[in-house]
N, C-alpha and C positions, 0 to 999 in steps of 0.2 A: 360399222360403216353402213350397215343396210339401215339402221335408224337415220342417218344423215342424208341416203339417198331417197327415202321415205319423206323425210322432212322438204327435201327439195322439191320432189314431185308434188308434194301436198301444195306447196307455196306457189308452184308453177301453175298448177290447176286451179287454185284460187285466184290468181292473178288472171289467168285466161277468161275464167268466170266473169270477173270484175271487168276485163276488157269487152267482152261480149256483150254484157248487160248495160254498159255506158257508152251511149253513142255519142255525147260530146267529146269524151276522152279519144274515142277512135278518130273522131274527125280531126282533133288537135294534134293528135300523134301523126297523122298521116300528113299533115301540115309543117310538122317539125324538118328542120333543115338538117340537125344533126343529132347525135346521141346525147349530149350534154343538155339539150334544149328539151329533148324528148325526156330525159330523166327529170328535169325540172317540172315539166308540165305533168308527169305522172305523180312525183311527190306534192304538188299544188291539189291535183284532184284527190289523193290519198288523204291529205292533210283535212280538205274541207268535207269529205266523206266520213273521214274518221270522227269528226266533231259532231256531224250529224247522228252518226250512229251512238256516240257516247250520250247524247241528248236523248236520243229515243230510248237507250239503255235505262237513263235515269227516270224518265217517265213512266218506263214499263215496271220499274223497281218501285216507284213511288205510287203506282195504280192501287186502288183501294183491294183490288182482287188479289194481287200479289201480297199485299200486307195481311190480308184476311188467312190468305194460306200459310205467309210465315207465321202468323199466330198459332194457326192449327198445327202446323209443324214443330212449334216449340212447346204446345201444349201436349203434343202426342210424345214427343221425346221426355218431358217431364213426366209423364205418366209412366212410360217404360222404364225411365230410370227408378220410379218409386217401386214399380212392381218387382223390377230386378234386384232392388234392395231388399224388398221383403222376403223373397225368395231366397237370397243370399243369407238372410238373418235366420230364416227357418232352417237353412242346411247348416249353419253355424250352432243352433241349439240342438239339432239332432246329434250332430258331432260330439258336442259337449255332454249330452244326455249319454251317448254310447260310450264315452271316456269315463263318466261317472259309473255308469254300470260296470265297465271292464275294472276300474279301480276297486268297487266293493269286491266283487268277484274275485281279483287277486288278492285283496286283503283277506277275505274269507279264507282262500286257498292257503295263504302264508300262515294265517294264524292257526289252522287244522295242523297245518304241517309242523309248524312250530310246537303245538300241543302234543302231537305224535312223538317229536323228537326228544321233548322232554319227558313224555311218558317212557319210552325206550330206554333214556338214559337213565331213569330212576330204577328200571326194571335190571339194566345192565350192573348200576350199583350195588343194589341188593343181592343179585348174584355173586358177585365179587366179594361182598361182606361174607355171605354164607360160604364161599370156598376158602376164604382168609380164615374164618372162624376154624372150619374142619381142618384146616392145616395146622392151627395153632393148638 
């Protein structure tokens, strides 16, 4: 509900500012006979001023300054994207290198562990053979 009251307050303030700044609208509204006529007059003024505002906005957007700034903004966004992509690729490359190093280390550790296990198994088998020979 707070948002609704804030919206209504904002619209009321905007409408008051519009009334205060438009002398012709104030004069026409003071001459209106009823609320319906006043609403029609207000709608007519808003439509007319809205069209003016739209034309001014189009002229502003089409101006060379805005277009140049738009080009600069596009170039900056493109450069930022390229930079971010390069940094991401570097990060992925570092992660790949770290994974390869970890794999090599793990491979070496597994290989050494397997070698020790085979060696210990051979020793155990040799001891068992010796014990069996003594028993026989």
